[in-house]
VOBA-1610 file (N, C-alpha, C; in pm, whole numbers, padded with zeros to 5 digits, always signed):
BEGIN
Met-16021+00099+13252Met-15894+00162+13221Met-15908+00313+13229Ser-15809+00378+13289Ser-15813+00522+13303Ser-15802+00589+13166Gln-15874+00699+13148Gln-15866+00774+13024Gln-15731+00846+13016Pro-15677+00866+12896Pro-15547+00933+12883Pro-15554+01078+12930Ser-15442+01124+12985Ser-15433+01261+13033Ser-15419+01357+12915Met-15468+01478+12932Met-15449+01585+12835Met-15312+01651+12852Ile-15245+01627+12964Ile-15117+01691+12992Ile-15009+01631+12901Phe-14925+01718+12845Phe-14814+01673+12761Phe-14684+01730+12816Thr-14574+01660+12786Thr-14444+01702+12840Thr-14332+01646+12753Asp-14218+01712+12757Asp-14097+01661+12693Asp-14016+01573+12786Val-14060+01558+12910Val-13989+01472+13005Val-14000+01326+12960Asp-13887+01257+12966Asp-13883+01113+12942Asp-13851+01048+13076Tyr-13950+00983+13136Tyr-13933+00929+13270Tyr-13833+00812+13274Gly-13804+00753+13159Gly-13709+00644+13154Gly-13566+00687+13126Arg-13546+00814+13093Arg-13413+00862+13056Arg-13322+00873+13177Gln-13196+00836+13157Gln-13096+00854+13262Gln-13054+01001+13269Gly-13014+01045+13386Gly-12968+01182+13403Gly-13071+01269+13473Lys-13056+01399+13457Lys-13140+01496+13526Lys-13216+01581+13426Gln-13346+01587+13441Gln-13432+01669+13357Gln-13513+01764+13447Val-13513+01890+13412Val-13598+01988+13478Val-13681+02052+13369Asp-13809+02030+13372Asp-13894+02069+13259Asp-14033+02103+13313Trp-14135+02089+13228Trp-14271+02126+13266Trp-14371+02022+13219Leu-14477+02009+13295Leu-14597+01940+13252Leu-14693+02045+13198Asn-14738+02029+13076Asn-14817+02133+13010Asn-14963+02089+12998Leu-15050+02161+13067Leu-15193+02132+13064Leu-15261+02234+12972Pro-15317+02190+12858Pro-15384+02285+12768Pro-15487+02369+12842His-15479+02500+12817His-15570+02592+12886His-15596+02710+12792Ser-15707+02702+12720Ser-15740+02801+12620Ser-15823+02913+12681Val-15767+03034+12677Val-15834+03152+12733Val-15822+03267+12634Thr-15885+03378+12663Thr-15889+03490+12570Thr-15749+03538+12533Arg-15660+03551+12633Arg-15527+03605+12605Arg-15433+03504+12543Ser-15474+03374+12538Ser-15385+03269+12485Ser-15470+03152+12437Ala-15508+03157+12310Ala-15602+03060+12257Ala-15548+02917+12262Tyr-15417+02899+12240Tyr-15356+02767+12242Tyr-15260+02754+12360Gly-15294+02819+12469Gly-15204+02824+12583Gly-15204+02697+12666Ala-15112+02696+12763Ala-15101+02583+12855Ala-15057+02634+12991Ile-15100+02564+13095Ile-15048+02583+13230Ile-14925+02495+13241Ser-14808+02555+13266Ser-14681+02483+13267Ser-14638+02458+13411Ile-14648+02334+13454Ile-14622+02294+13593Ile-14481+02238+13602Pro-14393+02296+13682Pro-14253+02249+13684Pro-14241+02109+13743Ile-14149+02032+13685Ile-14121+01896+13732Ile-13973+01867+13712Ala-13917+01791+13802Ala-13779+01744+13788Ala-13779+01593+13799Val-13699+01529+13714Val-13682+01384+13718Val-13531+01356+13718Ile-13483+01291+13822Ile-13343+01255+13833Ile-13335+01104+13836Arg-13259+01048+13742Arg-13253+00902+13733Arg-13109+00856+13715Asn-13076+00747+13784Asn-12944+00687+13771Asn-12958+00537+13792Gly-12968+00463+13683Gly-12974+00318+13691Gly-13105+00267+13750Asp-13099+00142+13797Asp-13216+00078+13854Asp-13224+00103+14003Gly-13344+00102+14054Gly-13366+00125+14196Gly-13507+00175+14218Pro-13542+00208+14341Pro-13678+00255+14370Pro-13704+00392+14310Thr-13832+00424+14297Thr-13874+00557+14254Thr-13942+00626+14371Val-13893+00746+14403Val-13950+00829+14508Val-14013+00951+14443Phe-14138+00977+14475Phe-14211+01091+14422Phe-14239+01189+14536Leu-14182+01309+14524Leu-14198+01414+14623Leu-14282+01527+14563Met-14381+01575+14639Met-14462+01685+14587Met-14492+01785+14698Ala-14506+01910+14657Ala-14548+02019+14745Ala-14637+02112+14662Gly-14688+02217+14725Gly-14776+02307+14652Gly-14909+02244+14616Asn-14944+02135+14684Asn-15079+02079+14672Asn-15179+02190+14706His-15148+02263+14813His-15216+02389+14846His-15115+02502+14827Gly-15156+02604+14755Gly-15060+02705+14712Gly-15009+02797+14820Asp-15079+02805+14935Asp-15036+02895+15042Asp-14961+02819+15152Glu-14906+02704+15118Glu-14828+02624+15212Glu-14686+02619+15158Tyr-14596+02693+15222Tyr-14473+02733+15155Tyr-14349+02651+15187Glu-14342+02595+15308Glu-14217+02529+15348Glu-14180+02416+15251Gly-14276+02332+15216Gly-14248+02222+15126Gly-14204+02270+14988Gln-14266+02378+14939Gln-14229+02430+14809Gln-14082+02476+14808Ile-14041+02541+14917Ile-13902+02590+14925Ile-13805+02473+14933Val-13834+02377+15021Val-13742+02263+15039Val-13728+02184+14909Leu-13839+02162+14837Leu-13829+02084+14714Leu-13764+02163+14602Ala-13784+02295+14597Ala-13713+02375+14497Ala-13562+02368+14519Lys-13519+02371+14644Lys-13377+02357+14675Lys-13327+02219+14634Leu-13408+02115+14659Leu-13367+01979+14625Leu-13353+01962+14474Val-13441+02026+14396Val-13429+02021+14250Val-13292+02071+14207Arg-13245+02178+14268Arg-13115+02235+14229Arg-12998+02150+14278Glu-13013+02086+14393Glu-12900+02021+14458Glu-12883+01874+14423Leu-12992+01802+14397Leu-12982+01658+14378Leu-12934+01626+14236Glu-12830+01544+14226Glu-12772+01507+14099Glu-12779+01355+14081Pro-12774+01308+13956Pro-12783+01164+13932Pro-12681+01082+14011Ala-12560+01135+14028Ala-12458+01060+14100Ala-12494+01037+14246His-12589+01115+14298His-12629+01102+14439His-12726+00987+14462Ile-12785+00934+14354Ile-12893+00837+14372Ile-12868+00709+14293Lys-12946+00608+14324Lys-12951+00484+14249Lys-13097+00447+14236Gly-13155+00491+14127Gly-13298+00477+14107Gly-13351+00604+14044Arg-13466+00651+14092Arg-13529+00769+14031Arg-13601+00851+14137Val-13585+00982+14126Val-13657+01075+14212Val-13736+01170+14121Ile-13866+01180+14145Ile-13954+01272+14073Ile-13997+01380+14170Ile-13981+01506+14133Ile-14012+01617+14222Ile-14110+01712+14154Leu-14222+01737+14220Leu-14325+01830+14174Leu-14339+01937+14283Pro-14263+02047+14275Pro-14259+02141+14387Pro-14379+02234+14397Ala-14459+02245+14291Ala-14577+02333+14292Ala-14688+02261+14217Ala-14742+02157+14280Ala-14833+02066+14210Ala-14954+02138+14153Asn-15019+02221+14232Asn-15129+02302+14181Asn-15073+02441+14151Leu-15005+02451+14038Leu-14929+02574+14007Leu-15014+02700+14013Pro-15136+02704+13957Pro-15214+02828+13967Pro-15235+02872+14112Ala-15261+02776+14202Ala-15278+02810+14343Ala-15148+02859+14403Ala-15036+02793+14368Ala-14906+02832+14422Ala-14869+02974+14379Met-14893+03007+14254Met-14859+03140+14205Met-14951+03247+14262Asp-15069+03207+14306Asp-15165+03300+14367Asp-15149+03306+14519Gly-15064+03220+14576Gly-15049+03216+14721Gly-15179+03182+14791Ala-15257+03092+14730Ala-15390+03059+14781Ala-15405+02908+14797Arg-15494+02868+14884Arg-15519+02726+14905Arg-15573+02661+14779Val-15660+02731+14709Val-15728+02675+14593Val-15688+02751+14468Ser-15713+02690+14354Ser-15677+02751+14226Ser-15764+02872+14196Pro-15704+02983+14151Pro-15786+03098+14112Pro-15862+03074+13982Ile-15825+02968+13908Ile-15891+02941+13780Ile-16026+02874+13802Asp-16026+02769+13885Asp-16150+02692+13902Asp-16192+02676+14048Gln-16121+02746+14140Gln-16146+02733+14284Gln-16128+02588+14330Gly-16047+02513+14257Gly-16027+02373+14287Gly-15925+02351+14397Asn-15958+02263+14490Asn-15868+02220+14597Asn-15808+02086+14553Leu-15679+02088+14516Leu-15617+01966+14463Leu-15626+01851+14561Asn-15620+01881+14691Asn-15624+01774+14789Asn-15766+01725+14818Arg-15862+01768+14737Arg-15998+01714+14742Arg-16043+01676+14601Ala-15945+01646+14513Ala-15979+01626+14372Ala-15943+01488+14319Phe-15885+01401+14402Phe-15840+01269+14353Phe-15958+01172+14347Pro-15961+01084+14247Pro-15857+01052+14149Pro-15852+01145+14028Gly-15933+01246+14027Gly-15928+01345+13920Gly-16008+01308+13798Asp-15996+01396+13697Asp-16072+01380+13573Asp-15988+01443+13461Pro-15945+01365+13361Pro-15858+01421+13257Pro-15925+01531+13175His-16057+01531+13172His-16129+01633+13096His-16201+01733+13187Gly-16167+01731+13313Gly-16226+01824+13407Gly-16154+01957+13407Thr-16187+02041+13503Thr-16118+02169+13517Thr-15973+02145+13555Pro-15886+02248+13547Pro-15742+02225+13566Pro-15705+02148+13691Thr-15766+02179+13804Thr-15728+02109+13928Thr-15755+01959+13917Phe-15868+01921+13859Phe-15901+01779+13847Phe-15815+01711+13741Ala-15775+01785+13637Ala-15686+01729+13536Ala-15546+01704+13595Ile-15499+01794+13682Ile-15370+01774+13750Ile-15377+01652+13840Ala-15485+01641+13919Ala-15501+01526+14007Ala-15500+01396+13926His-15566+01395+13813His-15570+01275+13730His-15431+01236+13682Tyr-15350+01333+13642Tyr-15215+01302+13594Tyr-15130+01244+13707Ile-15139+01305+13824Ile-15064+01252+13939Ile-15108+01109+13969Asp-15239+01087+13972Asp-15292+00956+14012Asp-15269+00849+13907Ser-15281+00883+13780Ser-15277+00781+13674Ser-15141+00766+13608Ile-15055+00868+13616Ile-14924+00864+13552Ile-14811+00855+13654Leu-14809+00945+13752Leu-14696+00953+13844Leu-14702+00847+13954Tyr-14817+00829+14015Tyr-14827+00728+14122Tyr-14790+00587+14075Pro-14838+00543+13958Pro-14802+00407+13917Pro-14652+00386+13895Met-14575+00492+13873Met-14430+00480+13858Met-14359+00467+13991Ala-14423+00512+14098Ala-14353+00535+14224Ala-14366+00418+14320Asp-14269+00410+14410Asp-14271+00317+14523Asp-14294+00389+14655Phe-14243+00514+14662Phe-14251+00596+14782Phe-14304+00734+14743His-14378+00795+14836His-14442+00924+14808His-14440+01009+14934His-14415+01138+14916His-14428+01232+15028His-14495+01358+14976Asp-14605+01396+15039Asp-14683+01515+15003Asp-14666+01615+15116Leu-14593+01724+15090Leu-14551+01817+15195Leu-14652+01931+15208His-14710+01944+15328His-14812+02046+15355His-14769+02136+15470Ser-14847+02241+15493Ser-14845+02316+15619Ser-14987+02368+15640Gly-15006+02447+15744Gly-15142+02491+15776Gly-15199+02594+15680Gly-15116+02649+15592Gly-15165+02750+15500Gly-15203+02878+15572Ser-15278+02962+15505Ser-15311+03093+15559Ser-15402+03088+15680Ser-15490+02988+15687Ser-15597+02993+15787Ser-15568+02915+15914Leu-15461+02834+15917Leu-15433+02750+16033Leu-15287+02761+16075Arg-15263+02743+16205Arg-15128+02731+16261Arg-15114+02591+16318Tyr-15008+02523+16281Tyr-14984+02386+16328Tyr-14854+02377+16407Met-14852+02287+16504Met-14726+02236+16553Met-14668+02150+16442Pro-14548+02175+16394Pro-14497+02099+16280Pro-14487+01950+16311Phe-14536+01868+16218Phe-14526+01723+16234Phe-14523+01657+16098Cys-14465+01536+16096Cys-14476+01447+15981Cys-14586+01348+16010Ser-14648+01292+15905Ser-14763+01206+15929Ser-14772+01094+15828Met-14850+00994+15864Met-14894+00889+15773Met-15044+00872+15792Arg-15105+00808+15695Arg-15251+00789+15697Arg-15280+00640+15690Asn-15351+00588+15790Asn-15386+00446+15788Asn-15466+00414+15663Ser-15423+00307+15594Ser-15488+00269+15468Ser-15582+00151+15484Gly-15569+00075+15594Gly-15643-00049+15609Gly-15566-00170+15562Asp-15455-00149+15493Asp-15365-00257+15452Asp-15255-00265+15557Ala-15258-00369+15640Ala-15168-00375+15755Ala-15022-00375+15713Ala-14988-00446+15606Ala-14848-00452+15563Ala-14803-00316+15511Leu-14886-00250+15431Leu-14851-00118+15380Leu-14840-00016+15494Asp-14932-00023+15590Asp-14928+00071+15702Asp-14802+00050+15786Ala-14758-00074+15800Ala-14636-00101+15876Ala-14515-00039+15807Arg-14510-00046+15674Arg-14399+00014+15600Arg-14405+00166+15608Ser-14525+00223+15601Ser-14538+00368+15612Ser-14501+00415+15752Leu-14537+00337+15854Leu-14500+00372+15991Leu-14348+00369+16008Ala-14281+00272+15946Ala-14135+00267+15952Ala-14075+00390+15883Ala-14134+00431+15770Ala-14087+00552+15702Ala-14109+00676+15788Leu-14224+00680+15857Leu-14254+00793+15945Leu-14150+00804+16057Arg-14115+00691+16117Arg-14014+00693+16222Arg-13877+00733+16166Ala-13847+00691+16045Ala-13719+00727+15984Ala-13711+00877+15954Phe-13824+00938+15917Phe-13826+01084+15894Phe-13779+01157+16019Asp-13821+01108+16136Asp-13768+01152+16265Asp-13802+01297+16297Ala-13928+01335+16275Ala-13974+01466+16320Ala-13994+01462+16471Pro-13981+01574+16540Pro-14007+01575+16685Pro-14148+01527+16719Leu-14244+01552+16629Leu-14382+01508+16648Leu-14424+01431+16524Ser-14480+01312+16543Ser-14525+01229+16432Ser-14672+01194+16452Met-14750+01209+16345Met-14895+01193+16353Met-14942+01074+16269Val-15032+00997+16325Val-15103+00893+16250Val-15248+00939+16233Trp-15290+00954+16107Trp-15429+00989+16080Trp-15509+00859+16078Ala-15567+00825+16193Ala-15646+00703+16205Ala-15792+00726+16170Tyr-15833+00852+16164Tyr-15970+00889+16127Tyr-15965+00936+15982Asn-16024+00858+15891Asn-16007+00883+15748Asn-16140+00886+15674Pro-16222+00987+15697Pro-16350+00990+15625Pro-16337+01041+15482Glu-16222+01098+15447Glu-16206+01167+15319Glu-16116+01086+15226Asn-16172+01037+15115Asn-16093+00955+15024Asn-16046+01030+14900Arg-16065+01162+14898Arg-16024+01242+14782Arg-15885+01302+14797Leu-15817+01270+14908Leu-15686+01329+14937Leu-15577+01262+14855Ala-15467+01335+14833Ala-15353+01279+14761Ala-15298+01157+14833Gly-15289+01164+14966Gly-15236+01052+15043Gly-15324+00929+15034Ala-15455+00949+15034Ala-15547+00836+15020Ala-15533+00773+14883Ala-15517+00856+14780Ala-15498+00804+14644Ala-15367+00728+14633Ala-15261+00779+14696Ala-15133+00710+14694Ala-15143+00574+14761Ala-15216+00566+14872Ala-15235+00438+14940Ala-15311+00340+14852Arg-15409+00388+14779Arg-15483+00299+14689Arg-15392+00240+14582Arg-15287+00315+14548Arg-15189+00267+14450Arg-15080+00181+14515Gly-15087+00163+14647Gly-14991+00079+14716Gly-14860+00145+14748Leu-14854+00279+14748Leu-14730+00350+14777Leu-14708+00363+14927Val-14584+00354+14969Val-14546+00397+15104Val-14552+00549+15102Ser-14645+00606+15177Ser-14678+00748+15160Ser-14679+00820+15294Leu-14614+00936+15296Leu-14614+01024+15412Leu-14674+01159+15374Gly-14714+01232+15477Gly-14759+01370+15462Gly-14703+01450+15577Gly-14774+01552+15616Gly-14731+01631+15730Gly-14776+01775+15719Glu-14775+01842+15830Glu-14805+01985+15838Glu-14682+02052+15897Phe-14610+02127+15816Phe-14477+02175+15854Phe-14473+02325+15877Gly-14581+02379+15930Gly-14587+02522+15959Gly-14729+02572+15949Gly-14746+02695+15909Gly-14880+02749+15893Gly-14884+02899+15914Gly-15004+02953+15906Gly-15023+03096+15924Gly-14982+03179+15804Gly-14951+03114+15693Gly-14917+03188+15572Gly-14779+03249+15572His-14692+03204+15663His-14554+03254+15661His-14460+03135+15654Val-14328+03162+15649Val-14227+03058+15640Val-14145+03058+15768Asp-14142+02942+15835Asp-14073+02928+15962Asp-13938+02861+15941Arg-13830+02923+15988Arg-13695+02871+15963Arg-13673+02736+16030Ser-13723+02718+16151Ser-13702+02590+16219Ser-13778+02479+16148Ser-13897+02510+16096Ser-13972+02411+16020Ser-13899+02373+15892Leu-13840+02473+15825Leu-13763+02445+15704Leu-13647+02351+15734Ala-13576+02377+15843Ala-13460+02293+15877Ala-13505+02150+15909Met-13613+02137+15986Met-13663+02004+16020Met-13710+01929+15896Leu-13778+02000+15806Leu-13830+01938+15685Leu-13717+01897+15592Asp-13617+01982+15577Asp-13504+01949+15491Asp-13434+01823+15540Arg-13410+01815+15670Arg-13345+01696+15728Arg-13433+01573+15711Gly-13563+01589+15735Gly-13654+01475+15727Gly-13668+01421+15587Val-13675+01510+15487Val-13687+01463+15348Val-13564+01383+15309Arg-13447+01428+15352Arg-13325+01353+15320Arg-13323+01219+15395Asn-13375+01216+15517Asn-13390+01088+15588Asn-13484+00994+15512Phe-13592+01050+15460Phe-13690+00971+15384Phe-13627+00913+15258Leu-13548+00995+15188Leu-13479+00945+15069Leu-13383+00832+15106Gln-13312+00851+15217Gln-13219+00747+15262Gln-13295+00619+15298Phe-13407+00634+15367Phe-13488+00518+15406Phe-13538+00442+15284Ser-13575+00513+15179Ser-13633+00449+15060Ser-13533+00361+14987Gly-13404+00383+15008Gly-13302+00308+14937Gly-13261+00370+14805Val-13310+00492+14776Val-13278+00555+14648Val-13143+00626+14650Met-13089+00653+14767Met-12960+00723+14774Met-12847+00627+14741Ala-12750+00675+14664Ala-12642+00590+14615Ala-12547+00548+14727Asn-12526+00636+14824Asn-12435+00598+14933Asn-12507+00504+15029Ala-12430+00423+15095Ala-12486+00321+15184Ala-12482+00365+15330Glu-12468+00494+15353Glu-12460+00543+15490Glu-12590+00513+15564Pro-12581+00473+15689Pro-12703+00449+15767Pro-12772+00581+15798Leu-12898+00572+15832Leu-12972+00691+15875Leu-12905+00750+15999Pro-12909+00882+16013Pro-12854+00941+16135Pro-12927+00891+16259Ala-12859+00897+16371Ala-12921+00852+16496Ala-13050+00930+16520Pro-13159+00861+16551Pro-13287+00932+16569Pro-13282+01028+16687Arg-13345+01141+16669Arg-13355+01239+16776Arg-13470+01207+16871Gly-13559+01120+16823Gly-13674+01082+16904Gly-13799+01157+16862Thr-13911+01087+16855Thr-14035+01147+16811Thr-14147+01110+16906Arg-14240+01200+16926Arg-14362+01171+17001Arg-14468+01127+16902Met-14522+01007+16921Met-14621+00952+16829Met-14761+00985+16879Val-14838+01053+16795Val-14975+01090+16830Val-15067+01051+16715Glu-15197+01058+16741Glu-15294+01023+16637Glu-15417+01112+16646Val-15485+01120+16534Val-15620+01176+16529Val-15712+01062+16488Ser-15803+01024+16577Ser-15879+00901+16556Ser-16030+00922+16552Ser-16077+01046+16565Ser-16223+01067+16563Ser-16254+01213+16535Arg-16379+01238+16500Arg-16425+01376+16480Arg-16421+01455+16610Asp-16421+01386+16724Asp-16417+01455+16852Asp-16285+01526+16877His-16185+01502+16794His-16058+01574+16807His-16071+01719+16759Tyr-16180+01752+16690Tyr-16194+01883+16627Tyr-16295+01971+16702Val-16269+02102+16700Val-16360+02201+16758Val-16402+02296+16646Tyr-16532+02323+16636Tyr-16584+02408+16530Tyr-16660+02528+16588Ala-16653+02638+16515Ala-16730+02756+16553Ala-16879+02731+16529Thr-16960+02778+16621Thr-17105+02762+16607Thr-17175+02894+16573Glu-17099+03003+16573Glu-17153+03135+16538Glu-17048+03212+16458Ala-17090+03316+16390Ala-16998+03406+16320Ala-16957+03520+16413Gly-16828+03551+16415Gly-16779+03660+16499Gly-16628+03661+16504Leu-16574+03720+16611Leu-16430+03726+16631Leu-16389+03622+16734Leu-16293+03539+16696Leu-16249+03430+16782Leu-16139+03477+16877Glu-16160+03454+17006Glu-16056+03474+17107Glu-16007+03335+17151Pro-15885+03294+17111Pro-15835+03164+17158Pro-15805+03172+17307Leu-15830+03063+17378Leu-15812+03061+17522Leu-15709+02958+17567Val-15643+02893+17473Val-15532+02803+17503Val-15422+02828+17402Asp-15303+02781+17432Asp-15189+02798+17342Asp-15168+02672+17259Leu-15110+02690+17142Leu-15069+02576+17061Leu-14972+02491+17142Gly-14994+02361+17145Gly-14910+02271+17222Gly-14963+02242+17362Ala-15069+02310+17404Ala-15122+02290+17538Ala-15188+02152+17551Glu-15182+02097+17670Glu-15254+01975+17703Glu-15386+02015+17768Val-15498+01966+17715Val-15629+02007+17763Val-15711+01886+17804Lys-15818+01913+17879Lys-15911+01809+17923Lys-16044+01825+17850Gln-16121+01719+17847Gln-16255+01727+17791Gln-16335+01833+17864Gly-16402+01919+17787Gly-16481+02026+17845Gly-16407+02155+17864Asp-16273+02156+17847Asp-16199+02283+17855Asp-16239+02374+17740Leu-16223+02503+17763Leu-16254+02601+17660Leu-16141+02609+17557Ala-16177+02598+17429Ala-16081+02622+17321Ala-16075+02771+17288Gly-16186+02840+17301Gly-16193+02982+17270Gly-16336+03030+17288Gln-16357+03158+17260Gln-16492+03212+17262Gln-16506+03314+17151Ile-16629+03325+17101Ile-16658+03409+16985Ile-16729+03535+17031His-16672+03650+16994His-16725+03781+17032His-16802+03843+16915Phe-16896+03933+16952Phe-16984+03994+16852Phe-16969+04146+16861Val-16877+04199+16784Val-16846+04343+16796Val-16958+04429+16742Asp-17048+04372+16662Asp-17163+04448+16614Asp-17273+04454+16719Asn-17260+04372+16825Asn-17356+04369+16935Asn-17277+04341+17063Pro-17196+04438+17110Pro-17101+04411+17218Pro-17168+04374+17350Ala-17297+04402+17368Ala-17364+04362+17492Ala-17395+04212+17495Arg-17385+04148+17380Arg-17414+04004+17375Arg-17297+03926+17435Ala-17325+03829+17519Ala-17220+03747+17579Ala-17152+03663+17472Pro-17021+03644+17484Pro-16951+03560+17387Pro-16998+03415+17394Val-16987+03346+17282Val-17026+03205+17273Val-16902+03118+17290Pro-16903+03026+17386Pro-16785+02944+17410Pro-16773+02828+17310Cys-16648+02785+17288Cys-16619+02667+17207Cys-16541+02570+17296Phe-16590+02449+17311Phe-16534+02353+17406Phe-16463+02238+17335Phe-16358+02187+17399Phe-16296+02063+17355Phe-16386+01946+17393Arg-16403+01854+17302Arg-16491+01739+17324Arg-16418+01620+17385Arg-16286+01631+17397Arg-16208+01525+17458Arg-16075+01583+17505Ala-15996+01505+17577Ala-15864+01546+17621Ala-15762+01523+17509Gly-15652+01598+17515Gly-15545+01580+17417Gly-15454+01700+17412Met-15367+01702+17312Met-15274+01811+17290Met-15323+01896+17173Val-15318+02028+17188Val-15361+02119+17084Val-15251+02127+16978Val-15275+02066+16862Val-15174+02066+16756Val-15207+02165+16645Cys-15329+02220+16647Cys-15371+02310+16540Cys-15466+02415+16596Gln-15449+02539+16553Gln-15542+02647+16586Gln-15569+02732+16464Arg-15687+02791+16462Arg-15720+02883+16354Arg-15630+03005+16363His-15584+03051+16246His-15498+03169+16240His-15580+03297+16222Phe-15677+03293+16133Phe-15761+03411+16110Phe-15847+03439+16233Gly-15864+03566+16268Gly-15944+03602+16384Gly-16093+03592+16362Arg-16138+03621+16240Arg-16282+03616+16215Arg-16322+03476+16173Val-16435+03430+16228Val-16487+03297+16197Val-16632+03306+16155Val-16676+03204+16085Val-16818+03183+16060Val-16853+03043+16109Arg-16981+03017+16124Arg-17025+02886+16170Arg-16966+02778+16079Gly-16904+02676+16139Gly-16845+02566+16063Gly-16695+02575+16047Asp-16634+02690+16080Asp-16488+02700+16074Asp-16425+02616+16184Cys-16315+02549+16151Cys-16241+02475+16253Cys-16164+02574+16339Val-16189+02569+16468Val-16124+02658+16565Val-15992+02599+16612Ala-15989+02468+16632Ala-15870+02399+16682Ala-15890+02250+16661His-15777+02176+16665His-15794+02032+16678His-15681+01973+16762Leu-15712+01857+16816Leu-15626+01789+16910Leu-15559+01669+16845Ala-15457+01619+16913Ala-15401+01487+16885Ala-15384+01419+17019Thr-15389+01287+17018Thr-15373+01210+17142Thr-15261+01109+17121Asp-15193+01077+17232Asp-15081+00983+17223Asp-15129+00848+17174Cys-15050+00786+17085Cys-15082+00653+17035Cys-15070+00552+17148Ala-15159+00458+17151Ala-15156+00354+17254Ala-15035+00264+17233
//
């Protein structure tokens, strides 16, 4: 049995109506001996029906999802739904307020902290509450990401293969209903500490996605994400109106199925990208080359693609060290 969470709240998840409140994680520091980290949460409930859990701010420097969910908190009313919607727009609040991928308190990466620890540092305590309290209430889940400060992505919605064929089929149907221009299946899943992996273990129909990047906010990504989230809510059956989903605009289905989709820097230096985001490349093509401004006579070191595919992600920062991801590909689903 999971240990009880240290987080306390005045939210009543069974109450009808709309509540906008906070999850309070005790955090005793010099300036506040009995203080708490107050993480905003909204719960909208109207009668019986499915529960949809939407979260953003898993990484604090990924902004599109935080904006879209903050708007949804203000706009969604009980009369609009039949069931329950739980919204966590800044899941790792310390990271969100710092505009950083990880928490400034414990350097914790929430998307590498599941299933969490109720007595761990703040990031692990937040992960534990999501995994042990919020996930068991939910039927559907969407974790909204973008590339953050260090990466630029072609915006896409995604699902993660869980190994449960029936669950994956339902998640794939949700992915198609979201109707992003580009849809990704993460078929290569070596990491089980992610929020999406934890949601799958709980049996949730779960989506993710990368809806921008580079540490800025893209208007077209916001519009696509806003439309897609509302499609997802409609697909879940939580919306009170019985209107059908809008006609699909069409999506290109791609996947990441191996480590060979990724390109990594092998030296420290300045990265010169040699292809554009969205380019179609062949195995052996150059992704970029690393220059050494402290030794300009030294020839640059090339970085090669290990397979063919479409460039869906590139590093945003110019300086790299060995082990930094330079780019990654996606390939069309069979």
